[in-house]
N, C-alpha and C positions, 0 to 999 in steps of 0.2 A: 413587836413592830418595831423595826428600826427606826432610830430619830425620832419615834412614839406621833409617827404620823402615819396613820391607817392606808394611806393611797399612795405611800411609795413604797415602791419594791426593793424586797434585797435585790442585790446584782450576782446573778449566779453565773456560775463557766461551766458549760457541758463539759464533763470529764470522761463520758464513757457514752457509748450508745449501744443497747444490746437489740436486736430483732428479734424479737419474741415470734412472730406470725405475720403472715401477710397482714400489712397496713396496721401492725402493732409494735410498737417501740417502749423500751424503758430507757430513759437518759438519768444520769446520775450527774447531779447537779451540786457542785461544789461553791459554796462562800465565797465571794471576791474579798470581803472583811473577813478575815480569820476569827476576828474577836465577837462578828455576830454569828457566825456558825458555832462557835465556841458555847456561846449563849444561850442560843435558838432550841427551846423546847416544845413539844407538842404532845397530844395523847393521841395514841393507836384510832384511828377511823376519822381524824379530824381529814381537814382539806384545803388547797390551797386555789388561789390563782396563778395561772402561769402565764408570761406574757411573750409575745412576739412584738417587740418595737414597731410601730407601725403598722399592725395585723389587728391585734387586739389581746383578748385575754380567754381564756379557757378554764374550768375548773374541773381539778383532778383530787382524789385523796393523793395522801403522801402516801406510796408504798413501802419506803423503806421502815426499819423499827425503829421507835421515838428513841430507842437506848444508843443509837448511834449519832457521833459529833461531827461538824465540821461538814456534812455534807446531807443530800436528802435525794430521794429516788422517784421519780413518777412514770407510771405508765399510762400510754395512751393509743387512741384506734384513729387514723386519720377517717376523720367524717365531716369536716367542714373547713373552711379558711384557716382558720387559727392552727388547726390540727395540723393541717397539711404543709402550714408554713413551718411549724414545729419541725414537721420531718424533713423538712429541707435542709435544717441547720446541722451544723458538722460540729464536731469535736474542738473544742476552744472557743468557741461563739457563745454570746450572752443571752441571757435570759433574764426575764423577772419573776421575782416570786413572791405573792403576798401572804400572807398566811399567819397564825390557824386559825381557823373558823371552824365552828362545828361543835358539838358537844365531847365528841370521841365515843 
């Protein structure tokens, strides 16, 4: 976790948005702080808290391989307040990301 504070999210820039199916999107998220991105690691199957500032957080698994550095991907379905807010974001906007959680 950045700055050793479990409550402080990484700041991520939406680099790419892929429409997977109706109401299902995949975001490619790049770490705003390149050093954090290069040092970040996780295990396959771990999850994170993705946040839209002012709306809240939602929990999703990290969808990208753990061998990639500098970015992560997440796939979500629009189902509620936070996921609808996520779906309304565009490339270049910022989201928060707290991770990794779970045993993998």
